[in-house]
Structure formats: C-alpha cells, structure tokens
Biopython code that builds the backbone (N, CA, C, O; Angstrom):
import numpy as np
from Bio.PDB.StructureBuilder import StructureBuilder

atoms = [
    (1, "UNK", "N", (3.985, 8.095, 8.086)),
    (1, "UNK", "CA", (3.385, 7.754, 6.828)),
    (1, "UNK", "C", (3.558, 8.871, 5.805)),
    (1, "UNK", "O", (3.887, 8.610, 4.647)),
    (2, "UNK", "N", (3.342, 10.083, 6.219)),
    (2, "UNK", "CA", (3.581, 11.208, 5.322)),
    (2, "UNK", "C", (5.019, 11.648, 5.527)),
    (2, "UNK", "O", (5.427, 11.962, 6.646)),
    (3, "UNK", "N", (5.789, 11.671, 4.443)),
    (3, "UNK", "CA", (7.213, 11.961, 4.596)),
    (3, "UNK", "C", (7.615, 13.327, 4.097)),
    (3, "UNK", "O", (8.797, 13.668, 4.140)),
    (4, "UNK", "N", (6.670, 14.125, 3.624)),
    (4, "UNK", "CA", (7.027, 15.470, 3.192)),
    (4, "UNK", "C", (6.088, 16.000, 2.137)),
    (4, "UNK", "O", (5.031, 15.430, 1.865)),
    (5, "UNK", "N", (6.499, 17.098, 1.555)),
    (5, "UNK", "CA", (5.739, 17.744, 0.489)),
    (5, "UNK", "C", (6.608, 17.857, -0.754)),
    (5, "UNK", "O", (7.812, 18.095, -0.658)),
    (6, "UNK", "N", (5.995, 17.687, -1.921)),
    (6, "UNK", "CA", (6.706, 17.904, -3.180)),
    (6, "UNK", "C", (5.735, 18.588, -4.113)),
    (6, "UNK", "O", (4.665, 18.054, -4.406)),
    (7, "UNK", "N", (6.096, 19.746, -4.571)),
    (7, "UNK", "CA", (5.248, 20.536, -5.465)),
    (7, "UNK", "C", (3.848, 20.725, -4.890)),
    (7, "UNK", "O", (2.869, 20.742, -5.636)),
    (8, "UNK", "N", (3.748, 20.868, -3.574)),
    (8, "UNK", "CA", (2.462, 21.088, -2.935)),
    (8, "UNK", "C", (1.673, 19.828, -2.643)),
    (8, "UNK", "O", (0.569, 19.912, -2.103)),
    (9, "UNK", "N", (2.205, 18.658, -2.983)),
    (9, "UNK", "CA", (1.518, 17.392, -2.746)),
    (9, "UNK", "C", (2.178, 16.646, -1.599)),
    (9, "UNK", "O", (3.400, 16.686, -1.453)),
    (10, "UNK", "N", (1.382, 15.969, -0.790)),
    (10, "UNK", "CA", (1.931, 15.131, 0.268)),
    (10, "UNK", "C", (2.565, 13.894, -0.345)),
    (10, "UNK", "O", (2.031, 13.306, -1.286)),
    (11, "UNK", "N", (3.706, 13.510, 0.198)),
    (11, "UNK", "CA", (4.356, 12.267, -0.212)),
    (11, "UNK", "C", (3.998, 11.240, 0.854)),
    (11, "UNK", "O", (4.329, 11.412, 2.027)),
    (12, "UNK", "N", (3.321, 10.174, 0.444)),
    (12, "UNK", "CA", (2.813, 9.188, 1.389)),
    (12, "UNK", "C", (3.536, 7.859, 1.183)),
    (12, "UNK", "O", (3.722, 7.410, 0.052)),
    (13, "UNK", "N", (3.932, 7.250, 2.268)),
    (13, "UNK", "CA", (4.465, 5.893, 2.202)),
    (13, "UNK", "C", (3.271, 4.948, 2.217)),
    (13, "UNK", "O", (2.803, 4.536, 3.278)),
    (14, "UNK", "N", (2.790, 4.612, 1.033)),
    (14, "UNK", "CA", (1.572, 3.825, 0.904)),
    (14, "UNK", "C", (1.701, 2.470, 1.579)),
    (14, "UNK", "O", (0.740, 1.988, 2.178)),
    (15, "UNK", "N", (2.871, 1.849, 1.494)),
    (15, "UNK", "CA", (3.021, 0.521, 2.082)),
    (15, "UNK", "C", (2.806, 0.571, 3.596)),
    (15, "UNK", "O", (2.170, -0.323, 4.154)),
    (16, "UNK", "N", (3.323, 1.599, 4.265)),
    (16, "UNK", "CA", (3.112, 1.732, 5.707)),
    (16, "UNK", "C", (1.645, 2.004, 6.013)),
    (16, "UNK", "O", (1.097, 1.451, 6.966)),
    (17, "UNK", "N", (1.012, 2.848, 5.215)),
    (17, "UNK", "CA", (-0.399, 3.162, 5.420)),
    (17, "UNK", "C", (-1.251, 1.903, 5.293)),
    (17, "UNK", "O", (-2.067, 1.621, 6.170)),
    (18, "UNK", "N", (-1.072, 1.145, 4.212)),
    (18, "UNK", "CA", (-1.861, -0.068, 4.013)),
    (18, "UNK", "C", (-1.611, -1.083, 5.116)),
    (18, "UNK", "O", (-2.548, -1.727, 5.589)),
    (19, "UNK", "N", (-0.364, -1.234, 5.527)),
    (19, "UNK", "CA", (-0.041, -2.178, 6.601)),
    (19, "UNK", "C", (-0.727, -1.751, 7.898)),
    (19, "UNK", "O", (-1.268, -2.592, 8.616)),
    (20, "UNK", "N", (-0.710, -0.473, 8.199)),
    (20, "UNK", "CA", (-1.308, 0.033, 9.434)),
    (20, "UNK", "C", (-2.828, -0.098, 9.466)),
    (20, "UNK", "O", (-3.412, -0.219, 10.543)),
    (21, "UNK", "N", (-3.476, -0.077, 8.305)),
    (21, "UNK", "CA", (-4.935, -0.173, 8.305)),
    (21, "UNK", "C", (-5.425, -1.605, 8.132)),
    (21, "UNK", "O", (-6.627, -1.837, 8.001)),
    (22, "UNK", "N", (-4.502, -2.569, 8.130)),
    (22, "UNK", "CA", (-4.942, -3.951, 8.162)),
    (22, "UNK", "C", (-4.528, -4.851, 7.021)),
    (22, "UNK", "O", (-4.835, -6.042, 7.050)),
    (23, "UNK", "N", (-3.844, -4.332, 6.019)),
    (23, "UNK", "CA", (-3.369, -5.184, 4.925)),
    (23, "UNK", "C", (-2.025, -5.776, 5.330)),
    (23, "UNK", "O", (-0.967, -5.266, 4.962)),
    (24, "UNK", "N", (-2.088, -6.867, 6.098)),
    (24, "UNK", "CA", (-0.867, -7.438, 6.670)),
    (24, "UNK", "C", (0.053, -8.058, 5.625)),
    (24, "UNK", "O", (1.231, -8.281, 5.908)),
    (25, "UNK", "N", (-0.459, -8.347, 4.406)),
    (25, "UNK", "CA", (0.382, -8.921, 3.360)),
    (25, "UNK", "C", (1.338, -7.898, 2.756)),
    (25, "UNK", "O", (2.265, -8.266, 2.034)),
    (26, "UNK", "N", (1.117, -6.608, 3.048)),
    (26, "UNK", "CA", (1.973, -5.544, 2.522)),
    (26, "UNK", "C", (3.149, -5.348, 3.473)),
    (26, "UNK", "O", (2.956, -5.147, 4.672)),
    (27, "UNK", "N", (4.360, -5.405, 2.938)),
    (27, "UNK", "CA", (5.561, -5.153, 3.741)),
    (27, "UNK", "C", (5.722, -3.647, 3.914)),
    (27, "UNK", "O", (5.902, -2.935, 2.926)),
    (28, "UNK", "N", (5.661, -3.142, 5.156)),
    (28, "UNK", "CA", (5.720, -1.697, 5.357)),
    (28, "UNK", "C", (7.056, -1.067, 4.999)),
    (28, "UNK", "O", (7.152, 0.156, 4.898)),
    (29, "UNK", "N", (8.076, -1.872, 4.808)),
    (29, "UNK", "CA", (9.403, -1.351, 4.486)),
    (29, "UNK", "C", (9.698, -1.322, 2.994)),
    (29, "UNK", "O", (10.738, -0.810, 2.580)),
    (30, "UNK", "N", (8.796, -1.865, 2.182)),
    (30, "UNK", "CA", (9.021, -1.908, 0.730)),
    (30, "UNK", "C", (7.970, -1.069, 0.026)),
    (30, "UNK", "O", (6.850, -0.939, 0.520)),
    (31, "UNK", "N", (8.313, -0.497, -1.123)),
    (31, "UNK", "CA", (7.316, 0.263, -1.883)),
    (31, "UNK", "C", (6.182, -0.640, -2.364)),
    (31, "UNK", "O", (6.386, -1.829, -2.609)),
    (32, "UNK", "N", (5.005, -0.073, -2.494)),
    (32, "UNK", "CA", (3.851, -0.822, -2.990)),
    (32, "UNK", "C", (3.965, -0.962, -4.502)),
    (32, "UNK", "O", (4.171, 0.021, -5.213)),
    (33, "UNK", "N", (3.828, -2.187, -4.983)),
    (33, "UNK", "CA", (3.706, -2.438, -6.414)),
    (33, "UNK", "C", (2.209, -2.538, -6.671)),
    (33, "UNK", "O", (1.582, -3.555, -6.374)),
    (34, "UNK", "N", (1.645, -1.472, -7.225)),
    (34, "UNK", "CA", (0.200, -1.349, -7.326)),
    (34, "UNK", "C", (-0.439, -2.500, -8.088)),
    (34, "UNK", "O", (-1.475, -3.016, -7.668)),
    (35, "UNK", "N", (0.154, -2.907, -9.188)),
    (35, "UNK", "CA", (-0.468, -3.972, -9.982)),
    (35, "UNK", "C", (-0.527, -5.272, -9.183)),
    (35, "UNK", "O", (-1.549, -5.959, -9.201)),
    (36, "UNK", "N", (0.552, -5.617, -8.484)),
    (36, "UNK", "CA", (0.566, -6.834, -7.677)),
    (36, "UNK", "C", (-0.430, -6.726, -6.521)),
    (36, "UNK", "O", (-1.120, -7.695, -6.204)),
    (37, "UNK", "N", (-0.503, -5.565, -5.898)),
    (37, "UNK", "CA", (-1.413, -5.365, -4.778)),
    (37, "UNK", "C", (-2.862, -5.567, -5.217)),
    (37, "UNK", "O", (-3.626, -6.256, -4.541)),
    (38, "UNK", "N", (-3.238, -4.972, -6.339)),
    (38, "UNK", "CA", (-4.615, -5.090, -6.824)),
    (38, "UNK", "C", (-4.924, -6.520, -7.232)),
    (38, "UNK", "O", (-5.978, -7.050, -6.880)),
    (39, "UNK", "N", (-4.018, -7.152, -7.972)),
    (39, "UNK", "CA", (-4.244, -8.534, -8.426)),
    (39, "UNK", "C", (-4.338, -9.478, -7.237)),
    (39, "UNK", "O", (-5.226, -10.330, -7.195)),
    (40, "UNK", "N", (-3.435, -9.340, -6.269)),
    (40, "UNK", "CA", (-3.475, -10.194, -5.077)),
    (40, "UNK", "C", (-4.771, -10.014, -4.304)),
    (40, "UNK", "O", (-5.360, -10.988, -3.836)),
    (41, "UNK", "N", (-5.216, -8.772, -4.169)),
    (41, "UNK", "CA", (-6.461, -8.496, -3.446)),
    (41, "UNK", "C", (-7.666, -9.108, -4.169)),
    (41, "UNK", "O", (-8.552, -9.682, -3.536)),
    (42, "UNK", "N", (-7.690, -8.980, -5.488)),
    (42, "UNK", "CA", (-8.802, -9.552, -6.260)),
    (42, "UNK", "C", (-8.813, -11.076, -6.192)),
    (42, "UNK", "O", (-9.874, -11.689, -6.069)),
    (43, "UNK", "N", (-7.632, -11.684, -6.272)),
    (43, "UNK", "CA", (-7.547, -13.140, -6.196)),
    (43, "UNK", "C", (-8.049, -13.646, -4.850)),
    (43, "UNK", "O", (-8.758, -14.651, -4.794)),
    (44, "UNK", "N", (-7.693, -12.967, -3.773)),
    (44, "UNK", "CA", (-8.142, -13.377, -2.443)),
    (44, "UNK", "C", (-9.659, -13.224, -2.311)),
    (44, "UNK", "O", (-10.312, -14.065, -1.692)),
    (45, "UNK", "N", (-10.224, -12.160, -2.887)),
    (45, "UNK", "CA", (-11.670, -11.965, -2.851)),
    (45, "UNK", "C", (-12.396, -13.058, -3.627)),
    (45, "UNK", "O", (-13.453, -13.525, -3.203)),
    (46, "UNK", "N", (-11.837, -13.463, -4.752)),
    (46, "UNK", "CA", (-12.475, -14.488, -5.575)),
    (46, "UNK", "C", (-12.416, -15.864, -4.907)),
    (46, "UNK", "O", (-13.303, -16.693, -5.110)),
    (47, "UNK", "N", (-11.383, -16.103, -4.118)),
    (47, "UNK", "CA", (-11.234, -17.392, -3.443)),
    (47, "UNK", "C", (-12.206, -17.541, -2.275)),
    (47, "UNK", "O", (-12.515, -18.659, -1.864)),
    (48, "UNK", "N", (-12.685, -16.432, -1.743)),
    (48, "UNK", "CA", (-13.581, -16.498, -0.575)),
    (48, "UNK", "C", (-14.992, -16.709, -0.963)),
    (48, "UNK", "O", (-15.865, -16.787, -0.100)),
]
sb = StructureBuilder()
sb.init_structure("model")
sb.init_model(0)
sb.init_chain("A")
sb.init_seg("    ")
for serial, (resi, resn, name, xyz) in enumerate(atoms, 1):
    if name == "N":
        sb.init_residue(resn, " ", resi, " ")
    sb.init_atom(name, np.array(xyz, "f"), 0.0, 1.0, " ", f" {name:<3s}", serial, name[0])
structure = sb.get_structure()
C-alpha cells in the first residue's frame, strides 16, 4: 500500500487501501477518483 517516500511524505496507493479495508467497489489496480468515490458513497448511504 505504501510505495515510497516523496519529499518526506508517504506515497499511498489509496485504491488498494480502500479495497483492503472493505470498499469492494474500488478497483485496487486503478487510481482513486476522489469525486466519484465520495459521490458514490453518499448515493449508497442515501439509498439505505
């Protein structure tokens, strides 16, 4: 999940992290599109 350091900051593969903690709709091999992720999560919450 952590792939290295850049300017003292950890570089995290967010898609793998989210997939591993239970967000199965996230493809671990593709970058996370934050706006789509947030909108999709909110829509699912509103439907329940």
